[in-house]
DSSP file (Angstrom, degrees, kcal/mol; ACC not computed):
  #  RESIDUE AA STRUCTURE BP1 BP2  ACC     N-H-->O    O-->H-N    N-H-->O    O-->H-N    TCO  KAPPA ALPHA  PHI   PSI    X-CA   Y-CA   Z-CA
    1    1 A X    >>        0   0    0      0, 0.0     3,-0.8     0, 0.0     4,-0.7   0.000 360.0 360.0 360.0 -35.3  -16.4   10.7   19.2
    2    2 A X  H >>  +     0   0    0      1,-0.3     3,-1.0     2,-0.2     4,-0.8   0.863 360.0  58.4 -60.1 -38.0  -13.5   13.0   18.3
    3    3 A X  H 34 S+     0   0    0      1,-0.3     3,-0.4     2,-0.2    -1,-0.3   0.810 100.1  58.3 -64.2 -28.1  -10.9   10.5   19.6
    4    4 A X  H <4 S+     0   0    0     -3,-0.8    -1,-0.3     1,-0.2    -2,-0.2   0.710  98.4  59.9 -74.8 -19.4  -12.3    8.0   17.0
    5    5 A X  H << S+     0   0    0     -3,-1.0     2,-1.5    -4,-0.7    -1,-0.2   0.748  89.8  72.6 -78.3 -24.3  -11.5   10.3   14.1
    6    6 A X  S  < S+     0   0    0     -4,-0.8    57,-2.2    -3,-0.4     2,-0.2  -0.618  75.5 133.5 -93.5  78.4   -7.8   10.4   14.9
    7    7 A X  B >  S-A   62   0A   0     -2,-1.5     3,-1.8    55,-0.3     4,-0.2  -0.694  73.5 -93.6-124.4 174.0   -6.9    7.0   13.7
    8    8 A X  T >  S+     0   0    0     53,-2.7     3,-1.4    50,-0.8     4,-0.4   0.628 110.4  80.2 -67.1 -13.4   -4.3    5.3   11.6
    9    9 A X  T >> S+     0   0    0     49,-1.0     3,-1.5     1,-0.3     4,-0.7   0.817  80.1  70.0 -61.6 -27.7   -6.5    5.6    8.5
   10   10 A X  H X> S+     0   0    0     -3,-1.8     3,-0.6     1,-0.3     4,-0.5   0.810  90.0  62.1 -57.2 -28.9   -5.3    9.2    8.3
   11   11 A X  H <4 S+     0   0    0     -3,-1.4     4,-0.3    -4,-0.2    -1,-0.3   0.726 100.8  51.1 -72.2 -21.2   -1.9    7.8    7.3
   12   12 A X  H <> S+     0   0    0     -3,-1.5     4,-2.4    -4,-0.4     3,-0.2   0.604  87.2  85.4 -90.3 -11.9   -3.3    6.2    4.2
   13   13 A X  H <X S+     0   0    0     -4,-0.7     4,-2.7    -3,-0.6     5,-0.3   0.898  86.2  52.9 -59.7 -43.3   -5.0    9.4    3.0
   14   14 A X  H  X S+     0   0    0     -4,-0.5     4,-2.4     1,-0.2    -1,-0.2   0.897 110.8  49.0 -59.1 -36.3   -1.8   10.8    1.2
   15   15 A X  H  > S+     0   0    0     -4,-0.3     4,-2.9    -3,-0.2    -2,-0.2   0.921 111.7  48.0 -66.5 -44.4   -1.5    7.5   -0.6
   16   16 A X  H  X S+     0   0    0     -4,-2.4     4,-2.6     2,-0.2     5,-0.2   0.920 113.3  47.1 -63.5 -43.9   -5.2    7.6   -1.7
   17   17 A X  H  X S+     0   0    0     -4,-2.7     4,-2.8     2,-0.2     5,-0.2   0.934 113.4  49.1 -61.9 -46.2   -5.0   11.2   -2.9
   18   18 A X  H  X S+     0   0    0     -4,-2.4     4,-2.3    -5,-0.3     5,-0.2   0.940 113.5  46.4 -57.3 -50.1   -1.7   10.4   -4.8
   19   19 A X  H  X S+     0   0    0     -4,-2.9     4,-1.7     1,-0.2    -2,-0.2   0.918 115.4  45.0 -62.9 -44.8   -3.2    7.4   -6.4
   20   20 A X  H  < S+     0   0    0     -4,-2.6     4,-0.3    -5,-0.2    -1,-0.2   0.920 117.9  43.7 -65.5 -43.7   -6.5    9.1   -7.4
   21   21 A X  H  < S+     0   0    0     -4,-2.8    -2,-0.2    -5,-0.2    -1,-0.2   0.822 125.4  28.7 -72.3 -31.4   -4.7   12.2   -8.7
   22   22 A X  H >X S+     0   0    0     -4,-2.3     3,-1.9    -5,-0.2     4,-0.6   0.488  84.4  95.8-117.8  -2.8   -1.9   10.6  -10.6
   23   23 A X  G >< S+     0   0    0     -4,-1.7     3,-1.5     1,-0.3    -1,-0.1   0.894  86.0  58.9 -55.4 -38.4   -3.0    7.1  -11.9
   24   24 A X  G 34 S+     0   0    0     -4,-0.3    -1,-0.3     1,-0.3    -2,-0.1   0.668  99.8  57.8 -64.5 -16.5   -3.9    8.8  -15.2
   25   25 A X  G <4 S+     0   0    0     -3,-1.9    -1,-0.3     2,-0.0    -2,-0.2   0.570  87.1  97.0 -90.1 -10.9   -0.3    9.9  -15.6
   26   26 A X  S << S-     0   0    0     -3,-1.5    66,-0.1    -4,-0.6    63,-0.0  -0.319  89.7 -82.2 -73.2 161.1    1.1    6.4  -15.3
   27   27 A X    >   -     0   0    0     64,-0.1     3,-2.1     1,-0.1     4,-0.4  -0.118  49.4 -95.4 -58.4 163.5    2.0    4.4  -18.5
   28   28 A X  G >  S+     0   0    0      1,-0.3     3,-1.6     2,-0.2     6,-0.3   0.795 120.4  67.4 -52.3 -35.8   -0.8    2.6  -20.4
   29   29 A X  G 3  S+     0   0    0      1,-0.3    -1,-0.3     5,-0.1    -2,-0.1   0.778 102.4  47.6 -59.4 -26.3    0.0   -0.7  -18.6
   30   30 A X  G <  S+     0   0    0     -3,-2.1    -1,-0.3     4,-0.1    -2,-0.2   0.441  84.9 109.1 -96.7  -1.5   -1.2    0.9  -15.3
   31   31 A X  S X> S-     0   0    0     -3,-1.6     4,-3.4    -4,-0.4     3,-2.0  -0.532  81.2-115.8 -75.0 143.8   -4.4    2.3  -16.7
   32   32 A X  H 3> S+     0   0    0      1,-0.3     4,-2.1     2,-0.2     5,-0.2   0.833 112.8  59.2 -51.0 -40.0   -7.5    0.5  -15.4
   33   33 A X  H 34 S+     0   0    0      1,-0.2    -1,-0.3     2,-0.2    -4,-0.1   0.762 121.5  26.7 -65.2 -22.1   -8.6   -0.8  -18.8
   34   34 A X  H X4 S+     0   0    0     -3,-2.0     3,-1.1    -6,-0.3    -2,-0.2   0.816 121.5  51.0 -99.4 -47.9   -5.2   -2.6  -19.1
   35   35 A X  H 3< S+     0   0    0     -4,-3.4    -3,-0.2    -7,-0.3    -2,-0.2   0.804 114.7  42.6 -65.1 -31.6   -4.3   -3.2  -15.5
   36   36 A X  T >< S+     0   0    0     -4,-2.1     3,-0.6    -5,-0.4     2,-0.3   0.439  91.0 107.9 -96.2   0.0   -7.6   -4.8  -14.5
   37   37 A X  T <  S-     0   0    0     -3,-1.1    -4,-0.0     1,-0.2    -3,-0.0  -0.617  86.1  -2.1 -87.1 136.3   -8.1   -7.0  -17.7
   38   38 A X  T 3  S+     0   0    0     -2,-0.3     2,-0.5     1,-0.2    -1,-0.2   0.778  83.5 145.5  61.7  33.2   -7.7  -10.7  -17.6
   39   39 A X    <   -     0   0    0     -3,-0.6    -1,-0.2     1,-0.0     5,-0.1  -0.886  56.9-108.3 -97.7 128.1   -6.7  -11.1  -14.0
   40   40 A X    >>  -     0   0    0     -2,-0.5     4,-2.0     1,-0.1     3,-0.9  -0.220  23.9-122.7 -56.6 144.1   -8.1  -14.3  -12.4
   41   41 A X  H 3> S+     0   0    0      1,-0.3     4,-3.3     2,-0.2     5,-0.3   0.829 108.9  59.8 -61.8 -33.7  -10.9  -13.6  -10.0
   42   42 A X  H 3> S+     0   0    0      2,-0.2     4,-1.8     1,-0.2    -1,-0.3   0.842 107.8  46.7 -65.9 -30.0   -9.1  -15.3   -7.1
   43   43 A X  H <> S+     0   0    0     -3,-0.9     4,-2.6     2,-0.2    -2,-0.2   0.939 115.1  45.5 -71.5 -48.4   -6.3  -12.8   -7.4
   44   44 A X  H  X S+     0   0    0     -4,-2.0     4,-2.5     2,-0.2     5,-0.2   0.920 115.5  46.5 -61.6 -46.0   -8.7   -9.9   -7.7
   45   45 A X  H  X S+     0   0    0     -4,-3.3     4,-3.0     2,-0.2     5,-0.3   0.932 113.2  48.8 -63.6 -45.7  -10.8  -11.1   -4.7
   46   46 A X  H  X S+     0   0    0     -4,-1.8     4,-2.2    -5,-0.3     5,-0.2   0.928 112.6  48.4 -59.9 -45.2   -7.8  -11.8   -2.5
   47   47 A X  H  X S+     0   0    0     -4,-2.6     4,-1.8     1,-0.2    -1,-0.2   0.934 116.4  42.3 -60.1 -47.8   -6.3   -8.4   -3.3
   48   48 A X  H  X S+     0   0    0     -4,-2.5     4,-2.4    -5,-0.2    -2,-0.2   0.876 111.9  53.4 -72.0 -37.6   -9.5   -6.5   -2.6
   49   49 A X  H  X S+     0   0    0     -4,-3.0     4,-2.3    -5,-0.2    -1,-0.2   0.945 113.8  42.1 -61.8 -47.6  -10.5   -8.5    0.5
   50   50 A X  H  X S+     0   0    0     -4,-2.2     4,-2.2    -5,-0.3    -1,-0.2   0.812 111.4  56.0 -73.3 -28.0   -7.1   -7.9    2.2
   51   51 A X  H  X S+     0   0    0     -4,-1.8     4,-2.2    -5,-0.2    -1,-0.2   0.945 110.3  45.6 -62.9 -47.4   -7.1   -4.2    1.1
   52   52 A X  H  X S+     0   0    0     -4,-2.4     4,-2.8     1,-0.2    -2,-0.2   0.910 111.6  52.7 -62.3 -42.8  -10.5   -3.8    2.8
   53   53 A X  H  X S+     0   0    0     -4,-2.3     4,-2.6     1,-0.2    -1,-0.2   0.913 110.8  45.3 -61.9 -43.3   -9.3   -5.6    5.9
   54   54 A X  H  X S+     0   0    0     -4,-2.2     4,-2.1     2,-0.2    -1,-0.2   0.890 113.6  49.9 -70.8 -35.5   -6.2   -3.4    6.3
   55   55 A X  H  X S+     0   0    0     -4,-2.2     4,-1.6     2,-0.2    -2,-0.2   0.927 112.2  48.4 -63.6 -43.1   -8.2   -0.2    5.7
   56   56 A X  H  X S+     0   0    0     -4,-2.8     4,-1.0     1,-0.2    -2,-0.2   0.924 109.9  51.1 -63.4 -44.2  -10.8   -1.4    8.3
   57   57 A X  H >< S+     0   0    0     -4,-2.6     3,-0.7     1,-0.2     4,-0.4   0.901 106.5  55.1 -60.2 -39.6   -8.1   -2.2   10.8
   58   58 A X  H >< S+     0   0    0     -4,-2.1     3,-1.1     1,-0.2   -49,-1.0   0.874 102.5  57.2 -61.4 -36.0   -6.6    1.3   10.3
   59   59 A X  H 3< S+     0   0    0     -4,-1.6    -1,-0.2     1,-0.2    -2,-0.2   0.805 110.0  44.7 -63.0 -28.5   -9.9    2.8   11.2
   60   60 A X  T << S+     0   0    0     -4,-1.0    68,-1.9    -3,-0.7     2,-0.6   0.372  94.7  89.7 -99.2   3.3   -9.9    1.0   14.5
   61   61 A X  S <  S-     0   0    0     -3,-1.1   -53,-2.7    -4,-0.4   -52,-0.3  -0.897  77.8-128.4-104.2 116.7   -6.3    1.8   15.5
   62   62 A X  B     -A    7   0A   0     -2,-0.6     2,-0.9   -55,-0.2    63,-0.4  -0.346  19.6-127.6 -60.2 140.1   -5.8    5.1   17.4
   63   63 A X        +     0   0    0    -57,-2.2     2,-0.3    61,-0.1    -1,-0.1  -0.813  51.4 138.6 -93.5 106.3   -3.1    7.3   15.9
   64   64 A X        -     0   0    0     -2,-0.9     2,-0.5    59,-0.3     3,-0.2  -0.991  36.6-159.8-146.9 143.4   -0.6    8.2   18.5
   65   65 A X        +     0   0    0     -2,-0.3    58,-0.1     1,-0.1    -2,-0.0  -0.823  48.9 116.3-126.7  90.5    3.1    8.4   18.4
   66   66 A X        +     0   0    0     -2,-0.5    -1,-0.1     0, 0.0     2,-0.1   0.663  54.4  71.5-125.4 -35.0    4.5    8.2   22.0
   67   67 A X  S  > S-     0   0    0     -3,-0.2     4,-2.1    56,-0.1     5,-0.2  -0.453  85.1-112.9 -86.4 160.4    6.6    5.0   22.3
   68   68 A X  H  > S+     0   0    0      1,-0.2     4,-2.3     2,-0.2     5,-0.2   0.885 118.2  52.5 -57.7 -39.3   10.0    4.5   20.7
   69   69 A X  H  > S+     0   0    0      1,-0.2     4,-2.3     2,-0.2    -1,-0.2   0.871 108.4  50.4 -67.7 -34.4    8.7    1.8   18.4
   70   70 A X  H  > S+     0   0    0      2,-0.2     4,-2.1     1,-0.2    -1,-0.2   0.873 109.6  51.1 -68.6 -36.2    5.9    4.2   17.2
   71   71 A X  H  X S+     0   0    0     -4,-2.1     4,-1.8     2,-0.2    -2,-0.2   0.897 111.1  47.7 -66.5 -40.0    8.5    6.9   16.5
   72   72 A X  H  X S+     0   0    0     -4,-2.3     4,-2.6     1,-0.2    -2,-0.2   0.902 109.8  54.4 -64.3 -40.3   10.5    4.3   14.5
   73   73 A X  H  X S+     0   0    0     -4,-2.3     4,-2.8     1,-0.2    -2,-0.2   0.889 105.6  52.1 -60.0 -39.9    7.3    3.4   12.7
   74   74 A X  H  X S+     0   0    0     -4,-2.1     4,-2.6     2,-0.2    -1,-0.2   0.910 110.1  48.4 -63.6 -42.1    6.7    7.0   11.8
   75   75 A X  H  X S+     0   0    0     -4,-1.8     4,-2.7     2,-0.2     5,-0.2   0.933 113.5  46.8 -63.0 -45.9   10.2    7.3   10.3
   76   76 A X  H  X S+     0   0    0     -4,-2.6     4,-2.6     1,-0.2    -2,-0.2   0.904 112.2  51.7 -63.0 -41.2    9.7    4.0    8.3
   77   77 A X  H  X S+     0   0    0     -4,-2.8     4,-2.4    -5,-0.2    -2,-0.2   0.942 112.0  44.8 -59.5 -50.1    6.2    5.3    7.2
   78   78 A X  H  X S+     0   0    0     -4,-2.6     4,-2.2     2,-0.2    -2,-0.2   0.929 115.6  46.6 -64.2 -45.8    7.6    8.6    5.9
   79   79 A X  H  X S+     0   0    0     -4,-2.7     4,-2.4     1,-0.2    -1,-0.2   0.896 111.2  54.0 -62.2 -38.5   10.6    7.0    4.2
   80   80 A X  H  X S+     0   0    0     -4,-2.6     4,-2.8    -5,-0.2    36,-0.3   0.890 106.8  50.6 -62.3 -40.2    8.2    4.4    2.7
   81   81 A X  H  X S+     0   0    0     -4,-2.4     4,-3.2     2,-0.2     5,-0.3   0.923 109.7  50.5 -62.4 -43.4    6.0    7.1    1.3
   82   82 A X  H  X S+     0   0    0     -4,-2.2     4,-2.3     2,-0.2    -2,-0.2   0.925 113.7  44.8 -60.6 -45.1    9.1    8.8   -0.3
   83   83 A X  H  X S+     0   0    0     -4,-2.4     4,-2.0     2,-0.2    -2,-0.2   0.923 115.1  48.2 -64.9 -44.6   10.1    5.4   -1.8
   84   84 A X  H  X S+     0   0    0     -4,-2.8     4,-1.5    28,-0.2    -2,-0.2   0.943 113.9  45.2 -61.7 -49.6    6.6    4.7   -3.0
   85   85 A X  H  X S+     0   0    0     -4,-3.2     4,-2.4     1,-0.2    -1,-0.2   0.886 111.3  54.8 -63.2 -38.0    6.0    8.1   -4.5
   86   86 A X  H  X S+     0   0    0     -4,-2.3     4,-2.3    -5,-0.3    -1,-0.2   0.870 102.9  56.0 -61.8 -37.2    9.5    7.9   -6.1
   87   87 A X  H  X S+     0   0    0     -4,-2.0     4,-1.5     1,-0.2    -1,-0.2   0.888 109.9  45.9 -63.9 -37.7    8.5    4.6   -7.8
   88   88 A X  H  X S+     0   0    0     -4,-1.5     4,-2.6     2,-0.2    -2,-0.2   0.920 109.6  54.3 -67.7 -44.1    5.6    6.3   -9.4
   89   89 A X  H  X S+     0   0    0     -4,-2.4     4,-3.0     1,-0.2     5,-0.4   0.886 105.7  53.3 -60.4 -39.3    7.6    9.3  -10.5
   90   90 A X  H  X S+     0   0    0     -4,-2.3     4,-2.1     1,-0.2    -1,-0.2   0.932 112.5  44.1 -60.1 -45.2   10.1    7.0  -12.3
   91   91 A X  H  < S+     0   0    0     -4,-1.5    -2,-0.2     1,-0.2    -1,-0.2   0.855 117.2  46.0 -68.9 -34.2    7.3    5.3  -14.2
   92   92 A X  H  < S+     0   0    0     -4,-2.6     3,-0.4     2,-0.1    -2,-0.2   0.919 125.4  27.2 -75.0 -43.7    5.6    8.6  -15.0
   93   93 A X  H  < S+     0   0    0     -4,-3.0    -3,-0.2     1,-0.2    -2,-0.2   0.681 133.3  30.9 -97.5 -19.0    8.6   10.6  -16.1
   94   94 A X    ><  +     0   0    0     -4,-2.1     3,-1.5    -5,-0.4     6,-0.4  -0.376  67.4 149.7-132.8  56.5   10.9    7.9  -17.4
   95   95 A X  T 3  S+     0   0    0     -3,-0.4    -1,-0.1     1,-0.3    -4,-0.1   0.761  75.8  47.1 -65.3 -24.6    8.5    5.2  -18.7
   96   96 A X  T 3  S+     0   0    0     -3,-0.1    -1,-0.3     4,-0.1    -5,-0.1   0.362  87.4 116.6 -98.0   5.3   10.9    4.0  -21.4
   97   97 A X  S <> S-     0   0    0     -3,-1.5     4,-2.0    -7,-0.2     5,-0.2  -0.246  80.3-111.8 -69.9 161.4   14.0    3.8  -19.1
   98   98 A X  H  > S+     0   0    0      1,-0.2     4,-1.0     2,-0.2     7,-0.2   0.883 119.1  53.1 -58.8 -38.6   15.7    0.5  -18.4
   99   99 A X  H >4 S+     0   0    0      1,-0.2     3,-0.8     2,-0.2     6,-0.6   0.958 110.3  44.7 -61.2 -52.5   14.4    0.8  -14.8
  100  100 A X  H 34 S+     0   0    0     -6,-0.4    -1,-0.2     1,-0.3    -2,-0.2   0.802 114.7  49.1 -66.3 -29.1   10.8    1.3  -15.8
  101  101 A X  H 3< S+     0   0    0     -4,-2.0    -1,-0.3     4,-0.1    -2,-0.2   0.633  95.7  90.8 -84.7 -14.7   10.9   -1.5  -18.4
  102  102 A X  S <X S-     0   0    0     -4,-1.0     4,-2.9    -3,-0.8     5,-0.2  -0.410  86.7-118.6 -78.2 158.3   12.4   -4.0  -16.0
  103  103 A X  H  > S+     0   0    0      1,-0.2     4,-2.3     2,-0.2     5,-0.1   0.918 115.1  51.5 -59.7 -44.1   10.3   -6.3  -13.8
  104  104 A X  H  4 S+     0   0    0      1,-0.2     4,-0.5     2,-0.2    -1,-0.2   0.905 115.0  40.9 -62.0 -44.3   11.8   -4.7  -10.6
  105  105 A X  H >4 S+     0   0    0     -6,-0.6     3,-0.8    -7,-0.2     4,-0.4   0.907 114.2  51.5 -71.1 -43.5   11.0   -1.1  -11.8
  106  106 A X  H 3< S+     0   0    0     -4,-2.9     3,-0.4    -7,-0.4    -2,-0.2   0.888 115.0  43.2 -60.3 -39.8    7.6   -2.0  -13.2
  107  107 A X  T >X S+     0   0    0     -4,-2.3     3,-2.0    -5,-0.2     4,-1.6   0.506  83.7 101.5 -86.4  -4.0    6.5   -3.7  -10.0
  108  108 A X  H <> S+     0   0    0     -3,-0.8     4,-2.5    -4,-0.5     5,-0.2   0.864  78.4  53.9 -52.8 -43.4    8.0   -1.0   -7.6
  109  109 A X  H 34 S+     0   0    0     -3,-0.4    -1,-0.3    -4,-0.4     4,-0.3   0.728 110.6  50.3 -64.8 -16.3    4.6    0.6   -6.9
  110  110 A X  H <4 S+     0   0    0     -3,-2.0    -2,-0.2    -4,-0.1    -1,-0.2   0.822 119.3  31.5 -88.4 -33.8    3.3   -2.9   -5.9
  111  111 A X  H >< S+     0   0    0     -4,-1.6     3,-1.6    -3,-0.1     4,-0.2   0.722 103.2  72.5 -99.0 -21.2    6.1   -3.9   -3.5
  112  112 A X  T >X S+     0   0    0     -4,-2.5     3,-1.7    -5,-0.3     4,-0.8   0.727  79.0  76.1 -69.8 -19.6    7.1   -0.5   -2.0
  113  113 A X  H 3> S+     0   0    0     -4,-0.3     4,-2.9     1,-0.3     5,-0.4   0.719  76.8  81.2 -60.1 -15.5    3.9   -0.2    0.1
  114  114 A X  H <> S+     0   0    0     -3,-1.6     4,-1.7     1,-0.2    -1,-0.3   0.874  91.6  49.4 -53.0 -36.8    5.6   -2.8    2.3
  115  115 A X  H <> S+     0   0    0     -3,-1.7     4,-2.2    -4,-0.2   -35,-0.2   0.962 114.9  38.3 -72.2 -52.9    7.6    0.1    3.8
  116  116 A X  H  X S+     0   0    0     -4,-0.8     4,-1.9   -36,-0.3    -2,-0.2   0.863 118.4  49.9 -71.7 -31.4    4.7    2.5    4.6
  117  117 A X  H  X S+     0   0    0     -4,-2.9     4,-2.3     2,-0.2    -1,-0.2   0.886 109.4  52.7 -68.2 -37.1    2.4   -0.3    5.7
  118  118 A X  H  X S+     0   0    0     -4,-1.7     4,-1.6    -5,-0.4    -2,-0.2   0.899 107.7  51.7 -62.1 -40.1    5.2   -1.6    7.9
  119  119 A X  H  X S+     0   0    0     -4,-2.2     4,-1.9     1,-0.2    -1,-0.2   0.913 109.3  49.2 -61.6 -42.7    5.5    1.8    9.4
  120  120 A X  H  X S+     0   0    0     -4,-1.9     4,-2.9     1,-0.2    -2,-0.2   0.890 106.4  57.0 -63.8 -38.6    1.7    1.9   10.1
  121  121 A X  H  < S+     0   0    0     -4,-2.3    -1,-0.2     1,-0.2    -2,-0.2   0.868 110.2  44.7 -60.4 -35.8    2.0   -1.6   11.7
  122  122 A X  H  < S+     0   0    0     -4,-1.6    -1,-0.2     1,-0.1    -2,-0.2   0.826 114.1  49.2 -77.3 -31.8    4.6   -0.2   14.1
  123  123 A X  H  < S+     0   0    0     -4,-1.9     2,-0.9   -50,-0.2   -59,-0.3   0.924  98.7  71.7 -72.3 -45.1    2.5    2.9   14.8
  124  124 A X     <  +     0   0    0     -4,-2.9    -1,-0.1     1,-0.2    14,-0.1  -0.615  51.4 153.0 -78.9 107.1   -0.7    1.1   15.5
  125  125 A X        +     0   0    0     -2,-0.9     2,-0.3   -63,-0.4    -1,-0.2   0.358  59.2  21.8-116.8   4.8   -0.4   -0.6   18.8
  126  126 A X        -     0   0    0    -64,-0.2     2,-0.3     8,-0.1   -64,-0.2  -0.929  64.5-124.6-157.4 179.0   -3.9   -0.8   20.0
  127  127 A X        -     0   0    0      2,-0.3   -66,-0.2    -2,-0.3     6,-0.1  -0.911  24.3-122.7-130.8 157.9   -7.6   -0.8   19.1
  128  128 A X  S    S+     0   0    0    -68,-1.9     2,-0.2    -2,-0.3   -67,-0.1   0.704  94.2  76.8 -70.2 -18.6  -10.6    1.3   20.2
  129  129 A X  S    S-     0   0    0    -69,-0.3     2,-1.7     1,-0.1    -2,-0.3  -0.539  94.0-107.8 -95.5 160.5  -12.3   -1.9   21.2
  130  130 A X  S    S+     0   0    0     -2,-0.2     2,-0.3     2,-0.1    -2,-0.1  -0.472  78.6 103.9 -90.4  66.6  -11.7   -4.0   24.3
  131  131 A X  S    S-     0   0    0     -2,-1.7     2,-0.9    -4,-0.1    -4,-0.2  -0.953  84.8 -85.3-137.4 162.3   -9.9   -6.9   22.8
  132  132 A X        -     0   0    0     -2,-0.3     2,-0.3    -6,-0.1    -2,-0.1  -0.534  48.4-155.3 -71.7 105.7   -6.3   -8.0   22.8
  133  133 A X        -     0   0    0     -2,-0.9     2,-0.4    -8,-0.1    -6,-0.1  -0.641  10.2-170.1 -85.7 138.1   -4.8   -6.2   19.8
  134  134 A X    >>  -     0   0    0     -2,-0.3     3,-1.4     1,-0.1     4,-0.7  -0.997  24.8-143.5-129.0 131.8   -1.7   -7.6   18.1
  135  135 A X  H 3> S+     0   0    0     -2,-0.4     4,-2.6     1,-0.3     3,-0.3   0.812  96.6  74.8 -58.3 -29.9    0.3   -5.8   15.5
  136  136 A X  H 3> S+     0   0    0      1,-0.2     4,-2.9     2,-0.2    -1,-0.3   0.802  88.8  57.6 -58.3 -30.5    0.8   -9.1   13.8
  137  137 A X  H <> S+     0   0    0     -3,-1.4     4,-2.6     2,-0.2    -1,-0.2   0.945 109.9  42.5 -66.6 -47.0   -2.8   -9.1   12.5
  138  138 A X  H  X S+     0   0    0     -4,-0.7     4,-2.3    -3,-0.3    -2,-0.2   0.928 117.0  48.6 -63.3 -43.6   -2.3   -5.8   10.6
  139  139 A X  H  X S+     0   0    0     -4,-2.6     4,-2.5     2,-0.2    -2,-0.2   0.918 112.3  48.4 -62.5 -44.0    1.1   -7.0    9.4
  140  140 A X  H  X S+     0   0    0     -4,-2.9     4,-2.6    -5,-0.2    -2,-0.2   0.935 112.7  46.8 -63.4 -47.3   -0.2  -10.4    8.3
  141  141 A X  H  X S+     0   0    0     -4,-2.6     4,-2.5     1,-0.2    -1,-0.2   0.876 112.3  51.8 -63.1 -36.2   -3.1   -8.8    6.4
  142  142 A X  H  X S+     0   0    0     -4,-2.3     4,-2.6    -5,-0.2    -2,-0.2   0.924 110.5  47.4 -65.0 -44.3   -0.8   -6.3    4.8
  143  143 A X  H  X S+     0   0    0     -4,-2.5     4,-2.3     2,-0.2    -2,-0.2   0.914 112.4  49.4 -63.4 -42.9    1.6   -9.1    3.7
  144  144 A X  H  X S+     0   0    0     -4,-2.6     4,-2.1     2,-0.2    -2,-0.2   0.914 111.1  49.7 -63.9 -41.9   -1.3  -11.1    2.3
  145  145 A X  H  X S+     0   0    0     -4,-2.5     4,-2.9     1,-0.2    -2,-0.2   0.942 111.6  49.2 -58.0 -47.1   -2.6   -8.0    0.4
  146  146 A X  H  X S+     0   0    0     -4,-2.6     4,-2.7     2,-0.2     5,-0.2   0.838 106.7  55.6 -66.1 -32.8    0.9   -7.4   -1.0
  147  147 A X  H  X S+     0   0    0     -4,-2.3     4,-2.3     2,-0.2    -1,-0.2   0.963 114.1  39.8 -61.7 -50.6    1.2  -11.0   -2.2
  148  148 A X  H  X S+     0   0    0     -4,-2.1     4,-2.5     2,-0.2    -2,-0.2   0.910 116.5  50.7 -65.0 -41.5   -2.0  -10.7   -4.2
  149  149 A X  H  X S+     0   0    0     -4,-2.9     4,-2.3     1,-0.2    -1,-0.2   0.898 112.6  46.1 -64.1 -41.1   -1.2   -7.2   -5.3
  150  150 A X  H  X S+     0   0    0     -4,-2.7     4,-2.8     2,-0.2    -1,-0.2   0.872 110.7  52.3 -71.8 -36.6    2.3   -8.2   -6.5
  151  151 A X  H  X S+     0   0    0     -4,-2.3     4,-2.4    -5,-0.2    -2,-0.2   0.928 110.4  50.0 -60.5 -43.8    0.9  -11.3   -8.3
  152  152 A X  H  X S+     0   0    0     -4,-2.5     4,-1.9     2,-0.2    -2,-0.2   0.947 113.3  44.7 -57.6 -50.9   -1.6   -9.0  -10.0
  153  153 A X  H  X S+     0   0    0     -4,-2.3     4,-2.5     1,-0.2    -2,-0.2   0.889 111.6  53.0 -64.7 -39.9    1.2   -6.6  -11.1
  154  154 A X  H  X S+     0   0    0     -4,-2.8     4,-2.8     1,-0.2     5,-0.2   0.906 107.5  52.2 -61.1 -42.0    3.5   -9.5  -12.2
  155  155 A X  H  X S+     0   0    0     -4,-2.4     4,-1.9     1,-0.2    -1,-0.2   0.888 109.7  48.9 -63.2 -38.7    0.7  -10.9  -14.3
  156  156 A X  H  X S+     0   0    0     -4,-1.9     4,-1.6     2,-0.2    -2,-0.2   0.934 112.1  49.4 -64.6 -45.4    0.2   -7.5  -16.0
  157  157 A X  H  X S+     0   0    0     -4,-2.5     4,-1.7     1,-0.2     3,-0.3   0.941 112.5  45.8 -59.8 -49.0    4.0   -7.3  -16.6
  158  158 A X  H  < S+     0   0    0     -4,-2.8    -1,-0.2     1,-0.2    -2,-0.2   0.840 109.9  55.3 -67.2 -31.1    4.3  -10.8  -18.1
  159  159 A X  H  < S+     0   0    0     -4,-1.9    -1,-0.2    -5,-0.2    -2,-0.2   0.856 116.6  36.8 -66.6 -33.7    1.3  -10.2  -20.3
  160  160 A X  H  <        0   0    0     -4,-1.6    -2,-0.2    -3,-0.3    -1,-0.2   0.614 360.0 360.0 -97.0 -13.8    2.8   -7.1  -21.8
  161  161 A X     <        0   0    0     -4,-1.7    -3,-0.2    -5,-0.2    -2,-0.2   0.403 360.0 360.0-116.3 360.0    6.5   -8.1  -22.0
């Protein structure tokens, strides 16, 4: 049972803690009462379905870093976290800056997970179950999640600007 606890879901825990602890510090546009309003249901459903799928896949991927590609994945994951957290810090501490008011800056927390999710895709090379695991499934579900997540964020931006 112990081996099942050491899975790739552990890699998303810093992101979850960060999001839970600091969402309230983001500008008004990112607060749930604004961010979740008037988003078409197909966008919301797509975003949530693929979020659940990637979280579930992480639970079934053993966390081990032994191969060169997994080591590269760890580096990409850590750098991705730094970039992701930095995108939040810019919005929290410089909300009126040109960066934060631009589409690129506003959407940074939505597209920068590509890096840390990409790192996880490289780290996770197998499953606890006896079926042929392919990284491409995690990568594909991550990309689909990010498409919906970025569409959601873009819609919020265009509604407010």
